[in-house]
Residue, then its C-alpha position, 0 to 999 in steps of 0.5 A: m489525512s494524517i501523513l507522516h513524512r520520512d524522506a520525501s514519501p508520505e506515510i500513514d499508519v495502519a490505523e489511518l489505512e483502516r479508516l481510509m479503506a472503511s471510507g472508500e477513500v483509497r485503493l490498496l496496492d500490495v507490492r510484495e511477491p505473490w507467495e507473500f501475498q497468498r500467505v497473508r494479506v489485508p482484505g481488499a488489497v490488489n497485488i502487483p509485485l514491486g518488480q512488475l510495477v513499472s510495466q503494470t502502471p498503465n493498468l492502474l486506475r486513477d480515480k482514487p489515491y493509492a495506499v501502498i503496502c508491503q511487509s514492513g514498509q520499505r518496498s512500499l516507500s519505493a513504490t510510493e515515490y515511483l507512483l508520485g513521480c508518475g502523477f498518482e497524487g495522494t499516494v501514501s506508503v503504509k508504515g509497518g506494512t502487513g506485518q504491523w497490520t497483522i500484529t495489531g490484530r486487524p483482519v487478514e485474508r489467507s489463501 
């Protein structure tokens, strides 16, 4: 896994996310607000807004590492640091977020 480091949180780019998702190596956690998630999202993402992450952490599966995504990569960095601190080994933030995923022409879902 090619991981970039910014601050203490590991990051991957959208190409690496696409590869990891295709191989089934990660779960994708979208920490944007529900209205953002409904508007456009990466296929396969599960939505838990950043403000609800602490209360929802006990419900997260621990069978695979998480790739955390938001719109641009800022909220996902916070969520990644939190999850790593909770023992979710291998958790990474997606640099550029859903915005970068969309700009690069990758498939999206819309409600």
